[in-house]
C-alpha positions in Angstrom: -6.8 -39.9 119.4 -5.2 -41.8 122.3 -7.6 -42.1 125.2 -5.4 -43.9 127.8 -1.8 -44.4 128.7 -0.1 -47.2 126.8 1.3 -50.0 129.0 4.8 -51.1 127.9 6.4 -54.1 129.4 10.1 -53.7 130.6 11.5 -55.6 127.6 9.8 -53.2 125.2 10.9 -50.1 127.2 14.5 -51.5 127.1 14.4 -51.8 123.3 12.8 -48.4 122.9 15.5 -46.9 125.2 18.1 -47.9 122.6 16.3 -45.7 120.1 16.7 -42.5 122.2 13.1 -42.4 123.4 12.4 -39.9 126.1 12.1 -41.6 129.5 10.7 -39.5 132.3 11.0 -40.9 135.9 8.4 -39.0 138.0 9.4 -40.6 141.4 10.9 -38.7 144.3 14.6 -38.2 145.2 14.3 -40.8 148.0 13.0 -43.4 145.5 15.8 -42.6 143.0 18.4 -43.2 145.8 16.8 -46.5 146.8 16.6 -48.1 143.4 18.5 -46.0 140.9 16.9 -45.1 137.6 16.8 -46.6 134.1 19.8 -45.4 132.1 19.0 -42.3 130.0 15.9 -41.4 132.2 15.2 -37.8 133.1 14.4 -37.3 136.8 11.3 -35.1 136.9 9.5 -35.6 140.2 5.8 -35.0 140.0 4.4 -35.7 143.5 6.5 -34.9 146.5 6.5 -37.3 149.5 3.3 -35.7 150.8 1.5 -36.0 147.5 1.8 -32.3 146.6 2.8 -31.1 143.2 3.5 -27.9 141.3 1.8 -28.5 137.9 3.1 -25.3 136.2 6.7 -25.9 137.2 6.5 -29.6 136.2 4.9 -28.8 132.8 7.5 -26.3 132.0 10.3 -28.9 132.6 8.3 -31.6 130.8 7.9 -29.4 127.8 11.7 -29.0 127.6 11.9 -32.8 127.2 8.8 -33.5 125.1 8.8 -30.7 122.6 5.6 -31.5 120.6 2.4 -33.3 121.3 3.1 -36.1 118.8 6.5 -37.1 120.3 6.6 -40.5 122.0 7.6 -40.6 125.7 7.5 -43.1 128.5 6.7 -42.2 132.1 8.2 -44.2 135.0 7.2 -44.5 138.6 7.4 -47.2 141.3 4.4 -49.4 140.4 2.7 -47.6 137.4 0.0 -45.9 139.5 1.3 -42.3 139.5 2.3 -42.6 135.8 -1.3 -43.6 134.9 -2.6 -40.5 136.6 -0.1 -38.1 135.1 -0.3 -39.8 131.7 -4.0 -39.5 131.6 -3.7 -35.8 132.4 -1.2 -35.3 129.6 -3.5 -37.1 127.2 -6.3 -34.7 128.1 -4.0 -31.9 127.0 -3.6 -33.5 123.6 -0.4 -35.6 123.9 -0.8 -38.4 121.5 2.0 -40.9 122.3 2.0 -41.3 126.1 3.2 -44.6 127.5 4.3 -45.9 130.8 6.4 -48.7 132.2 4.0 -51.5 133.1 4.6 -52.5 136.7 6.9 -49.5 137.2 10.5 -49.7 138.4 9.5 -52.5 140.7 8.7 -54.8 137.7 11.9 -53.6 136.0 14.0 -54.6 139.0 12.1 -57.9 139.4 13.2 -58.8 135.9 16.8 -58.0 137.0 17.1 -55.1 134.5 19.9 -52.6 135.1 19.4 -49.3 136.9 22.0 -46.6 137.4 22.7 -44.3 140.3 23.5 -40.6 139.5 
């Protein structure tokens, strides 16, 4: 069983995105507006700007995207700190293929990879 979030470098995430992998961006609306999102990402804010969250509501929306605990998904945030916290929680619930974008969207942008605004 997986015991920690898998770190994926931007190049690997870019390749996996072409295979219709589920990408979940957990940042805030303010952050989406500042940097855009990776194409095909689902915006699913976890922590608000004050660090608060509604776990039940978030899990309900998450379970619409990740429909079984064996499905592979990739979490995205600004610098890969929030995604490690959220990913480790999901692993504790039995999700087996939890990854996150190493370095977050900041690393993605540093590598001059494309984001979209929508």
